[in-house]
Each structure stands twice: as C-alpha cells, then as structure tokens.
C-alpha positions as CSV (number, residue, x, y, z in Angstrom):
1,M,83.2,105.9,93.5
2,R,86.4,108.1,94.6
3,S,89.8,106.3,94.6
4,F,92.6,107.0,96.9
5,P,96.2,107.0,96.3
6,A,98.0,104.2,97.9
7,A,100.0,106.4,100.1
8,A,96.8,107.6,101.9
9,L,95.7,104.0,102.7
10,P,97.3,103.9,106.2
11,L,95.6,107.4,107.1
12,L,92.4,106.2,105.8
13,L,92.5,103.1,107.6
14,L,93.5,104.9,110.8
15,F,90.5,107.2,110.3
16,L,88.3,104.4,110.0
17,V,89.6,102.4,112.9
18,S,89.8,105.3,115.2
19,G,86.0,105.9,114.7
20,G,86.3,108.5,111.9
21,G,86.7,111.4,114.3
22,G,83.7,110.7,116.3
23,G,85.3,110.8,119.7
24,R,86.5,107.1,120.0
25,R,90.2,107.2,121.0
26,G,93.0,104.9,121.8
27,L,93.0,102.4,118.7
28,V,96.0,102.1,116.8
29,M,96.8,100.7,113.4
30,V,99.6,98.1,113.6
31,G,101.4,96.2,110.7
32,V,100.2,98.1,107.8
33,A,102.6,99.5,105.4
34,A,101.5,101.8,102.4
35,D,101.7,98.8,100.0
36,G,100.4,96.3,102.8
37,T,104.0,94.7,103.0
38,T,105.3,93.6,106.3
39,W,108.5,91.9,107.6
40,C,109.1,89.9,110.7
41,I,112.0,90.9,112.9
42,A,113.7,89.8,116.1
43,R,112.8,92.2,119.2
44,S,116.0,94.1,119.9
45,N,115.5,93.6,123.8
46,T,115.8,89.8,123.5
47,V,118.9,88.0,124.9
48,D,120.9,86.1,122.4
49,A,120.4,82.8,123.9
50,T,116.7,83.0,123.5
51,L,117.0,84.4,119.9
52,Q,119.3,81.4,119.1
53,I,116.4,79.1,120.1
54,A,114.0,81.0,117.8
55,L,116.7,81.0,115.0
56,D,117.1,77.3,115.2
57,Y,113.2,76.7,115.1
58,A,112.8,79.0,112.1
59,C,115.6,77.3,110.1
60,G,114.2,73.9,111.3
61,A,110.6,74.6,110.3
62,G,111.1,75.8,106.5
63,A,113.0,79.2,106.6
64,D,115.6,79.5,103.9
65,C,118.7,79.9,106.2
66,A,121.3,79.3,103.5
67,P,121.9,83.0,102.9
68,I,122.9,83.3,106.7
69,Q,125.6,80.7,106.6
70,S,129.2,81.5,106.8
71,N,129.4,81.6,102.8
72,G,126.0,83.1,102.2
73,L,125.0,86.7,101.0
74,C,123.4,87.8,104.2
75,Y,125.9,86.3,106.7
76,L,127.1,89.9,107.7
77,P,126.5,91.4,110.2
78,N,127.5,88.2,111.9
79,T,125.1,88.7,114.9
80,V,122.4,86.5,116.5
81,Q,120.1,89.4,116.2
82,A,120.7,89.8,112.5
83,H,120.5,86.1,111.8
84,A,117.4,85.6,113.8
85,S,115.6,88.5,112.1
86,Y,116.7,87.0,108.5
87,A,115.4,83.6,109.6
88,M,112.1,84.8,111.3
89,N,111.3,86.8,108.4
90,S,111.9,84.0,105.8
91,Y,109.6,81.6,107.9
92,Y,107.0,84.6,108.1
93,Q,107.2,85.1,104.2
94,R,107.0,81.4,103.5
95,K,104.0,81.2,105.9
96,A,102.4,83.8,103.7
97,R,102.6,86.5,106.5
98,A,99.8,84.4,108.4
99,P,98.6,85.7,111.7
100,G,100.8,84.1,114.4
101,S,103.6,83.1,112.2
102,C,105.7,86.1,113.4
103,D,105.7,85.5,117.3
104,F,108.4,83.0,118.2
105,A,107.6,82.8,121.7
106,G,107.3,86.7,121.9
107,T,110.9,87.2,120.5
108,A,109.7,88.7,117.2
109,V,107.5,91.8,116.0
110,V,105.8,92.7,112.7
111,A,107.7,95.7,111.1
112,T,106.1,97.9,108.5
113,T,109.6,99.3,107.2
114,D,111.9,97.1,105.3
115,P,114.7,96.4,107.8
C-alpha cells in the first residue's frame, strides 16, 4: 500500500470528496489542516456585545480564561474579539474539538490556521 506525505492529505481528501475528478463539483473541504489541527475563533463581523455574551458563556462553561485576565499572558490585545477567540478556542479544545462545540450561536468559526 502506498503512503502519502501528511502535507498531501488535504489535497487527497479534496480529490476524494469532490468525486475524484468524475465531474461532480461544488463540494468544498472545510476545517482540515494538514495535521488535522483546528482552532475555534470569533467571527470578525460579530458585534462586541454579542461576542461578550459568547465569551462569558465559554468562560462559565469550562474554558480556561485565566490567561485573558488583566494580569494574564494573553490579555493583550485587550479586545473583546481577541478575548472571545481565546475563550472559544479554550472551550473547543477542552471539548476535544467535538462537532458543535465551536458555534456559540453563530459567532464562531473553525479555522485551520493557527490564529
């Protein structure tokens, strides 16, 4: 059996999902990095008040939010967007990147590049 380098995995999966070149189009591979790692981040077009609700939920539901406190290592940049992304990702990782654990009422998205 032939093995493929890890960097080729996304292309291989896209080929298989798209029908292997058999004419079926329109399917897109989402949420897969070359090594399979994903992150949960806040959507950039979400207003701060809505992100704050998601941030509060994530911190109250098990995310490790100590690093985004005023004396924490990830406090800066001190924006709701940055803090929400940190909290959402912490929650998502603690839930083992389970499907549905990166939604936060539509305010988050799964990313394949390290934010």
